[in-house]
C-alpha positions in Angstrom: 81.7 83.5 122.9 79.2 82.3 125.4 76.4 83.6 123.2 77.7 81.6 120.2 77.9 78.3 122.2 74.4 78.9 123.5 73.1 79.3 119.9 75.0 76.2 118.9 73.4 74.3 121.9 70.0 75.5 120.9 70.5 74.3 117.3 71.6 70.9 118.7 68.5 70.6 120.9 66.3 71.7 117.9 68.0 69.1 115.7 67.6 66.4 118.4 63.9 67.3 118.7 63.4 67.3 115.0 65.1 63.9 114.7 62.9 62.5 117.5 59.9 64.0 115.8 60.8 62.4 112.4 61.4 59.0 114.0 58.1 59.2 115.9 56.2 60.2 112.8 57.9 57.4 110.9 57.0 54.9 113.6 53.4 56.0 113.6 53.2 55.8 109.7 54.7 52.3 109.7 52.5 50.9 112.4 49.4 53.1 112.7 47.3 51.5 110.0 48.1 47.9 111.2 47.3 48.8 114.8 44.1 50.5 113.6 43.1 47.4 111.6 43.7 45.0 114.5 41.9 47.4 116.8 38.8 47.2 114.6 39.1 43.5 114.5 39.3 43.2 118.2 36.4 45.6 118.9 34.2 43.8 116.4 35.1 40.4 117.6 34.8 41.2 121.3 31.6 43.2 121.1 30.1 40.8 118.6 30.7 37.7 120.8 29.0 39.3 123.8 25.6 39.5 121.9 25.1 35.7 121.4 26.4 35.0 124.8 23.8 37.3 126.3 26.3 39.6 128.1 26.3 42.7 125.9 25.6 45.9 127.7 24.0 47.0 124.3 21.5 44.2 124.4 18.5 46.3 125.5 19.2 49.0 122.9 19.7 46.3 120.2 16.5 44.4 121.2 14.5 47.7 121.2 15.8 48.6 117.8 15.5 45.1 116.3 11.8 45.0 117.5 10.7 46.5 114.2 12.4 43.8 112.1 9.6 41.8 110.4 11.6 38.6 109.6 13.3 37.9 112.9 12.4 37.9 116.6 14.5 40.6 118.4 16.6 37.9 120.2 17.4 36.2 116.8 18.3 39.7 115.5 20.6 40.2 118.4 22.4 36.9 117.7 22.6 37.7 113.9 24.1 41.2 114.6 26.6 39.6 116.9 27.6 37.0 114.3 27.8 39.7 111.7 30.0 41.8 113.9 32.3 38.8 114.5 32.5 38.3 110.7 33.5 42.0 110.4 36.2 41.5 113.0 37.5 38.3 111.6 37.8 39.8 108.1 39.7 42.8 109.4 42.4 40.4 110.7 43.7 39.6 107.3 45.0 42.0 104.6 43.3 39.9 101.9 39.9 40.3 103.4 39.8 43.9 104.2 37.5 44.6 101.3 35.0 42.0 102.7 35.3 43.7 106.2 34.5 47.1 104.7 31.5 45.7 102.8 30.1 44.0 105.9 30.7 47.2 107.9 29.0 49.4 105.3 26.0 47.1 105.4 26.0 47.1 109.3 26.8 50.7 110.0 23.4 52.1 108.9 21.7 49.9 111.5 23.9 51.1 114.2 22.5 54.7 113.8 18.9 53.6 113.6 18.3 54.1 117.4 19.1 57.8 117.0 16.1 58.0 114.7 13.6 55.4 116.0 14.5 55.7 119.7 15.3 59.3 120.4 13.8 59.1 123.8 16.6 56.5 124.6 19.4 58.1 122.7 18.9 61.8 123.6 18.4 63.5 127.0 14.9 64.7 127.5 14.5 68.2 126.1 18.0 68.1 124.5 17.3 66.6 121.2 19.4 66.6 118.9 22.5 67.9 120.7 22.4 66.2 124.1 23.0 62.4 123.6 22.5 60.0 126.5 25.2 57.4 127.2 23.5 55.2 124.6 23.5 58.0 122.1 27.2 58.6 122.7 27.9 54.8 122.2 26.1 55.1 118.9 27.7 58.4 117.7 31.2 57.0 118.4 30.5 54.7 115.4 31.5 57.7 113.3 35.0 57.2 114.5 34.8 53.5 113.6 33.6 54.4 110.2 36.4 56.9 109.7 39.0 54.2 110.9 37.5 51.8 108.4 38.0 54.4 105.6 41.6 54.8 106.5 42.2 51.0 106.6 40.1 50.6 103.4 42.4 53.1 101.8 45.3 50.7 102.0 43.8 47.8 100.1 45.6 48.7 96.9 48.8 49.7 98.5 50.6 52.9 97.8 50.5 53.8 94.1 52.7 56.5 92.7 51.1 56.1 89.2 47.6 57.3 90.0 45.6 58.0 86.8 44.9 61.6 86.2 41.5 62.8 87.5 38.9 63.2 84.8 37.0 66.5 84.6 
């Protein structure tokens, strides 16, 4: 008898864990994309405002990268990049403007990776190119995560559709 009640107890614990897992996954599905969208907004607004205020820790890297830009002085480029990032952040705040946020981000993201190419002496440890990024290099490479997050958020702009058209061969 005691073996039977132990088996029943195990099933109950397993069922409780399964129910908890289900609720946790449901919570994450319900809130994850919204939290991700607002996180992108906050990051872009926060990091963006630091540039025109002259308190961005990325300023030396941005100025060195922007030095090659023919139309603007590096400091003007820094301010423009900061304003652009704030626009990205602001447009991630509202569901209706996610498409604009994604478009602005796509236009911006290539520039964020430029230092890896034009400033490898700054973005990679000496003698460890291309596998040993410096702190600056890591700061840039983490933008892959931002790009992936934007893809997830961008995938929600049309809502969930059950009637997807069949793929064409």
